[in-house]
KEDRENPA-311576 format. One line per field, with one value per residue (C-alpha): chain; x, y, z; residue in three letters. Coordinates in nm, 3 decimals. Layout:
KEDRENPA-311576
mol c(A,...)
east c(X,...)
north c(Y,...)
up c(Z,...)
type c(Ala,...)
END
This chain:
KEDRENPA-311576
mol c(A,A,A,A,A,A,A,A,A,A,A,A,A,A,A,A,A,A,A,A,A,A,A,A,A,A,A,A,A,A,A,A,A,A,A,A,A,A,A,A,A,A,A,A,A,A,A,A,A,A,A,A,A,A,A,A,A,A,A,A,A,A,A,A,A,A,A,A,A,A,A,A,A,A,A,A,A,A,A,A,A,A,A,A,A,A,A,A,A,A,A,A,A,A,A,A,A,A,A,A,A,A,A,A,A,A,A,A,A,A,A,A,A,A,A,A,A,A,A,A,A,A,A,A,A,A,A,A,A,A,A,A,A,A,A,A,A,A,A,A,A,A,A,A,A,A,A,A,A,A,A,A,A,A,A,A,A,A,A,A,A,A,A,A,A,A,A,A,A,A,A,A,A,A,A,A,A,A,A,A,A,A,A,A,A,A,A,A,A,A,A,A,A,A,A,A,A,A,A,A,A,A,A,A,A,A,A,A,A,A,A,A,A,A,A,A,A,A,A,A,A,A,A,A,A,A,A,A,A,A,A,A,A,A,A,A,A,A,A,A,A,A,A,A,A,A,A,A,A,A,A,A,A,A,A,A,A,A,A,A,A,A,A,A,A,A,A,A,A,A,A,A,A,A,A,A,A,A,A,A,A,A,A,A,A,A,A,A,A,A,A,A,A,A,A,A,A,A,A,A,A,A,A,A,A,A,A,A,A,A,A,A,A,A,A,A,A,A,A,A,A,A,A,A,A,A,A,A,A,A,A,A,A,A,A,A,A,A,A,A,A,A,A,A)
east c(2.117,2.102,1.929,1.918,1.580,1.554,1.216,0.998,0.824,0.758,0.428,0.160,-0.118,-0.028,-0.314,-0.100,0.239,0.104,0.143,0.501,0.516,0.330,0.617,0.902,0.735,0.666,1.011,1.144,1.068,1.283,1.605,1.843,1.798,1.660,1.779,1.539,1.637,1.355,1.307,0.990,0.918,0.567,0.408,0.590,0.532,0.789,0.965,1.284,1.503,1.413,1.538,1.398,1.633,1.487,1.647,1.419,1.151,0.912,1.155,1.118,1.239,1.609,1.762,2.120,2.008,1.881,2.209,2.418,2.238,2.186,2.555,2.605,2.355,2.506,2.865,2.782,2.544,2.767,2.871,2.505,2.384,2.492,2.229,2.050,1.690,1.572,1.205,1.064,1.326,1.598,1.748,1.900,2.067,2.202,2.358,2.455,2.560,2.941,2.948,2.782,2.997,3.323,3.226,3.063,2.705,2.466,2.181,1.820,1.590,1.183,1.079,0.714,0.578,0.500,0.764,1.137,1.453,1.844,1.850,1.662,1.903,2.192,2.041,1.954,2.332,2.419,2.204,2.212,1.846,1.559,1.202,0.854,0.503,0.419,0.507,0.434,0.645,0.967,1.197,1.041,1.288,1.611,1.731,1.820,1.449,1.244,0.842,0.708,0.401,0.210,0.219,-0.136,-0.155,-0.470,-0.514,-0.611,-0.742,-1.057,-1.419,-1.561,-1.871,-2.037,-2.045,-2.336,-2.228,-2.423,-2.614,-2.512,-2.209,-1.881,-1.574,-1.287,-0.991,-0.630,-0.449,-0.651,-0.426,-0.474,-0.282,-0.530,-0.798,-1.095,-1.258,-1.301,-1.509,-1.695,-1.814,-1.889,-2.113,-2.281,-2.375,-2.508,-2.708,-2.864,-2.970,-3.143,-2.875,-2.894,-2.574,-2.416,-2.031,-1.784,-1.429,-1.188,-0.863,-0.647,-0.442,-0.090,-0.071,0.005,-0.321,-0.549,-0.705,-0.763,-0.956,-1.147,-1.222,-1.356,-1.607,-1.709,-1.766,-1.988,-2.201,-2.224,-2.343,-2.586,-2.439,-2.420,-2.660,-2.502,-2.123,-1.948,-1.602,-1.442,-1.098,-0.811,-0.774,-0.491,-0.432,-0.521,-0.858,-0.945,-1.053,-1.382,-1.421,-1.393,-1.601,-1.893,-1.897,-1.953,-1.740,-1.409,-1.235,-0.886,-0.817,-0.426,-0.194,-0.073,0.249,0.186,-0.031,-0.183,-0.203,-0.538,-0.663,-0.567,-0.673,-1.023,-1.008,-0.899,-1.204,-1.427,-1.513,-1.531,-1.240,-1.309,-0.973,-0.795,-0.471,-0.341,-0.140,-0.488,-0.547,-0.519,-0.527,-0.900,-1.221,-1.217,-1.548,-1.350,-1.099,-1.162,-0.926,-0.790,-0.943,-1.248,-1.529,-1.821,-1.638,-1.603,-1.941,-2.095,-1.880,-1.954,-2.333,-2.291,-2.146,-2.402,-2.673,-2.535,-2.740,-2.617,-2.539,-2.336,-2.106,-2.041,-1.931,-1.712,-1.573,-1.475,-1.264,-1.110,-0.977,-0.857,-0.686,-0.526,-0.410,-0.261,-0.069,-0.005,-0.004,0.247,0.372,0.473,0.632,0.864,0.973,1.060,1.253,1.440,1.544,1.654,1.859,2.207)
north c(-1.602,-1.440,-1.104,-0.792,-0.605,-0.237,-0.089,0.123,-0.089,-0.476,-0.522,-0.754,-0.553,-0.199,-0.069,0.057,-0.134,-0.452,-0.598,-0.583,-0.849,-1.097,-0.999,-1.084,-1.426,-1.517,-1.360,-1.608,-1.900,-1.780,-1.708,-1.897,-1.625,-1.281,-1.038,-0.742,-0.398,-0.176,0.140,0.033,-0.346,-0.434,-0.780,-1.038,-1.385,-1.487,-1.815,-1.937,-1.821,-1.440,-1.239,-0.861,-0.595,-0.271,0.078,0.149,0.379,0.200,0.279,0.660,0.860,0.955,0.999,0.968,0.619,0.505,0.604,0.453,0.119,0.122,0.130,-0.116,-0.356,-0.328,-0.398,-0.680,-0.874,-0.812,-1.193,-1.276,-1.107,-1.138,-0.856,-0.545,-0.458,-0.127,-0.076,0.281,0.474,0.602,0.746,0.405,0.371,0.731,0.609,0.269,0.278,0.352,0.086,-0.167,-0.074,-0.132,-0.476,-0.550,-0.571,-0.521,-0.300,-0.288,-0.026,-0.042,0.320,0.393,0.746,1.042,1.287,1.248,1.473,1.453,1.250,0.988,1.019,0.961,0.680,0.498,0.547,0.298,0.057,-0.238,-0.221,-0.023,-0.178,0.013,-0.097,0.253,0.365,0.701,0.687,0.915,0.627,0.468,0.692,0.505,0.250,0.007,0.026,-0.309,-0.298,-0.541,-0.678,-0.511,-0.801,-0.927,-1.212,-1.354,-1.643,-1.383,-1.113,-1.292,-1.252,-1.377,-1.559,-1.544,-1.161,-1.016,-0.712,-0.383,-0.310,0.011,0.059,0.271,0.228,0.459,0.276,0.372,0.633,0.957,1.214,1.544,1.320,1.039,1.300,1.178,1.539,1.497,1.174,1.336,1.656,1.409,1.216,1.530,1.640,1.263,1.286,1.620,1.462,1.181,0.939,0.617,0.511,0.459,0.506,0.429,0.590,0.361,0.483,0.712,1.012,1.095,1.323,1.616,1.554,1.550,1.866,1.755,1.457,1.678,1.882,1.580,1.506,1.866,1.882,1.556,1.748,2.054,1.867,1.682,1.350,1.227,0.935,0.861,0.871,0.690,0.711,0.430,0.374,0.202,-0.195,-0.430,-0.507,-0.876,-0.764,-0.536,-0.848,-0.838,-0.463,-0.501,-0.810,-0.598,-0.321,-0.336,-0.034,0.083,0.417,0.510,0.849,0.848,0.980,0.728,0.784,0.581,0.289,0.197,-0.177,-0.121,-0.099,-0.466,-0.576,-0.475,-0.638,-0.963,-0.952,-0.894,-0.530,-0.311,-0.064,0.276,0.469,0.753,0.549,0.563,0.244,0.047,0.140,-0.185,-0.389,-0.342,-0.187,0.183,0.200,0.167,0.435,0.825,1.110,1.240,1.535,1.543,1.530,1.499,1.189,1.050,1.096,0.953,0.661,0.599,0.648,0.375,0.131,0.197,0.124,-0.212,-0.513,-0.754,-1.032,-0.793,-0.645,-1.023,-1.079,-0.785,-0.901,-1.234,-1.085,-0.840,-1.111,-1.295,-1.009,-0.956,-1.320,-1.342,-0.980,-0.885,-1.164,-1.197,-1.523,-1.369,-1.093,-1.304,-1.515,-1.199,-1.060,-1.389,-1.379,-1.039,-1.015,-1.143)
up c(-0.102,0.260,0.242,0.464,0.472,0.601,0.635,0.882,1.101,1.156,1.338,1.206,1.337,1.201,0.987,0.730,0.732,0.853,0.519,0.518,0.795,0.553,0.280,0.479,0.595,0.198,0.115,0.365,0.145,-0.109,0.086,0.302,0.601,0.639,0.895,0.908,1.051,1.137,1.284,1.525,1.612,1.722,1.707,1.510,1.425,1.147,1.012,1.208,0.932,0.995,1.280,1.346,1.492,1.568,1.598,1.880,1.807,2.033,2.337,2.270,1.987,1.944,1.606,1.745,1.885,1.557,1.356,1.613,1.614,1.234,1.183,1.456,1.314,0.958,1.062,1.328,1.105,0.776,0.733,0.760,0.459,0.101,-0.040,0.096,0.029,0.126,0.120,0.068,0.320,0.049,0.391,0.454,0.142,0.197,0.512,0.433,0.064,0.107,0.356,0.140,-0.166,0.029,0.144,-0.217,-0.075,-0.355,-0.281,-0.396,-0.331,-0.335,-0.398,-0.549,-0.490,-0.747,-0.559,-0.561,-0.523,-0.619,-0.285,-0.446,-0.740,-0.511,-0.330,-0.685,-0.767,-0.489,-0.614,-0.834,-0.911,-0.816,-0.780,-0.829,-0.916,-1.112,-1.436,-1.287,-0.996,-0.969,-0.988,-1.308,-1.489,-1.425,-1.651,-1.370,-1.250,-1.260,-1.252,-0.987,-0.870,-0.611,-0.393,-0.267,-0.053,-0.224,0.029,0.288,0.064,-0.066,-0.068,0.284,0.188,0.518,0.481,0.286,0.113,0.182,-0.116,-0.304,-0.057,-0.087,0.092,0.133,0.313,0.392,0.580,0.604,0.470,0.215,-0.060,-0.040,-0.114,0.103,0.085,-0.274,-0.249,0.013,-0.218,-0.479,-0.255,-0.109,-0.469,-0.525,-0.236,-0.332,-0.657,-0.466,-0.510,-0.314,-0.110,0.206,0.238,0.486,0.564,0.728,0.866,1.098,1.035,1.120,1.429,1.141,0.961,1.300,1.207,0.846,0.951,1.197,0.889,0.703,0.986,1.012,0.614,0.646,0.922,0.686,0.406,0.588,0.532,0.900,0.814,0.490,0.552,0.870,0.999,1.130,1.280,1.118,1.173,1.127,0.769,0.800,0.902,0.603,0.408,0.601,0.527,0.161,0.167,0.329,0.059,-0.312,-0.427,-0.322,-0.419,-0.450,-0.544,-0.508,-0.757,-1.057,-0.908,-0.592,-0.718,-0.397,-0.299,-0.142,-0.510,-0.555,-0.178,-0.272,-0.632,-0.474,-0.236,-0.523,-0.462,-0.742,-0.758,-0.895,-0.942,-1.121,-1.155,-1.489,-1.463,-1.465,-1.837,-2.023,-1.690,-1.610,-1.813,-1.866,-1.685,-1.358,-1.421,-1.408,-1.493,-1.193,-1.033,-1.288,-1.046,-1.343,-1.466,-1.108,-1.035,-1.337,-1.315,-0.949,-1.024,-1.300,-1.080,-0.817,-1.060,-1.165,-1.078,-0.820,-1.112,-1.296,-0.967,-0.886,-1.250,-1.250,-0.890,-1.006,-1.309,-1.077,-0.834,-1.145,-1.263,-0.898,-0.903,-1.252,-1.238,-0.864,-0.627,-0.345,-0.470,-0.803,-0.620,-0.385,-0.699,-0.886,-0.603,-0.575,-0.947,-0.961,-0.620,-0.702)
type c(Met,Arg,Leu,Leu,Ile,Ile,Thr,Gln,Lys,Met,Asp,Lys,Asn,Asp,Pro,Ile,Leu,Gly,Phe,Phe,His,Arg,Trp,Val,Ala,Asp,Phe,Ser,Lys,Gln,Phe,Glu,Ser,Ile,Val,Val,Ile,Cys,Leu,Glu,Lys,Gly,Ala,Cys,Asp,Leu,Pro,Pro,Asn,Val,Arg,Val,Leu,Ser,Leu,Gly,Lys,Glu,Glu,Gly,Lys,Ser,Arg,Leu,Lys,Tyr,Ile,Ser,Arg,Phe,Tyr,Ser,Tyr,Ile,Trp,Ser,Glu,Arg,Lys,Asn,Tyr,Asp,Ala,Val,Phe,Val,His,Met,Asn,Gln,Glu,Tyr,Val,Leu,Leu,Gly,Gly,Ile,Phe,Trp,Lys,Ile,Phe,Ser,Lys,His,Val,Tyr,Met,Trp,Arg,Asn,His,His,Ser,Gly,Ser,Phe,Leu,Thr,Asp,Ile,Ala,Ala,Ser,Phe,Cys,Lys,Lys,Val,Phe,Cys,Thr,Ser,Lys,Tyr,Ser,Tyr,Thr,Ala,Lys,Tyr,Lys,Lys,Thr,Leu,Phe,Met,Pro,Val,Gly,Ile,Asp,Thr,Asn,Ile,Phe,Lys,Gln,Asn,Val,Leu,Ile,Glu,Arg,Ile,Pro,Arg,Ser,Val,Leu,Phe,Leu,Gly,Arg,Ile,Ala,Pro,Val,Lys,Lys,Pro,Asp,Phe,Leu,Ile,Arg,Ile,Leu,Ala,Asp,Met,Ala,Arg,Lys,Lys,Gly,Leu,Phe,Ser,Ala,Thr,Ile,Val,Gly,Asp,Pro,Leu,Ser,Lys,Asp,Ile,Lys,Tyr,Tyr,Glu,Ser,Leu,Lys,Lys,Leu,Val,Gln,Glu,Lys,Gly,Leu,Lys,Asn,Lys,Ile,Ala,Phe,Glu,Ala,Gly,Val,Pro,Asn,Asn,Gln,Thr,Pro,Ala,Ile,Tyr,Ser,Ala,His,Glu,Ile,Phe,Ile,Asn,Leu,Ser,Ser,Ser,Gly,Met,Tyr,Asp,Lys,Thr,Ile,Phe,Glu,Ala,Met,Ala,Cys,Glu,Ser,Leu,Ala,Leu,Ala,Ser,Asn,Lys,Asn,Leu,His,Gly,Leu,Val,Asp,Asp,Arg,Phe,Ile,Phe,Glu,Glu,Gly,Asn,Ala,Lys,Glu,Phe,Glu,Ala,Lys,Leu,Gly,Tyr,Leu,Leu,Ser,Leu,Glu,Ser,Ser,Gln,Lys,Arg,Ser,Phe,Gly,Lys,Glu,Phe,Arg,Arg,Ile,Thr,Ile,Glu,Asn,His,Ser,Leu,Glu,Ser,Leu,Ala,Leu,Lys,Leu,Lys,Glu,Asn,Ile,Val)
END
């Protein structure tokens, strides 16, 4: 089986999308060859059976150029792939769906997000199967949808034993955006500080250009709440450098909606950090002490306070259990195998 993958960015050093470079490297073990079409190409270090073709965003923005190259690539490479895997961006299915149908190329779309529209439904109609990880994703409603592992490389995401965890430390890591709700965390930490709670917190990540004002408002909020000595902001780092950050913190916070099922939850768990999240997909997988109702500030504060108060031995015990859960349910190896089984 030869596979065409279409994705947003191929860059192993990207703080947000760098993980997909590792995905492709692992997928290459399961397929004869892979051609990747990406909107933007950065640093790549992939096996010989993988080729990467860029639509050219790194050369400058031009929608006409992107579309022209897209059609040129899917036509010129048509004899080099048997199936198509589109990662997240339904636009490519809408653009190429009819072409692939004419040439009998089965299309598979990975889309995992709480929102969607009639365009998502149209894109799904061109697909043989739709993949997602969350039961609350917009795409979970289709009969053709298959639930997949989140895909964590547990050989990379593991506790660095040379790094000492900061006692009573809290970590928020990811893209800085309103949908990720870091402001909610800051307000809860402000209330805990007012009650003489002992903690330190780190917010790691960068905003998109549209969210720069929001990012600045978070820094201002920290100052207004008198938390400058308790909450630090750090720039985003390449995805493969984040295990060191997880390893340095005891508790990881994720506040995204259940429709998203952020992989950072399981990256942290694989590094034996304690993940506290509002994601309903976690029910039945982890202890309910690590899940709170989305938007419930009182419950979140109580559970965060409980986790901060645990003895070090208890934190280590929970951490090892979290790693076991990640390996058994959401490893990259299991994702690659399941992908191979279902792409025909």
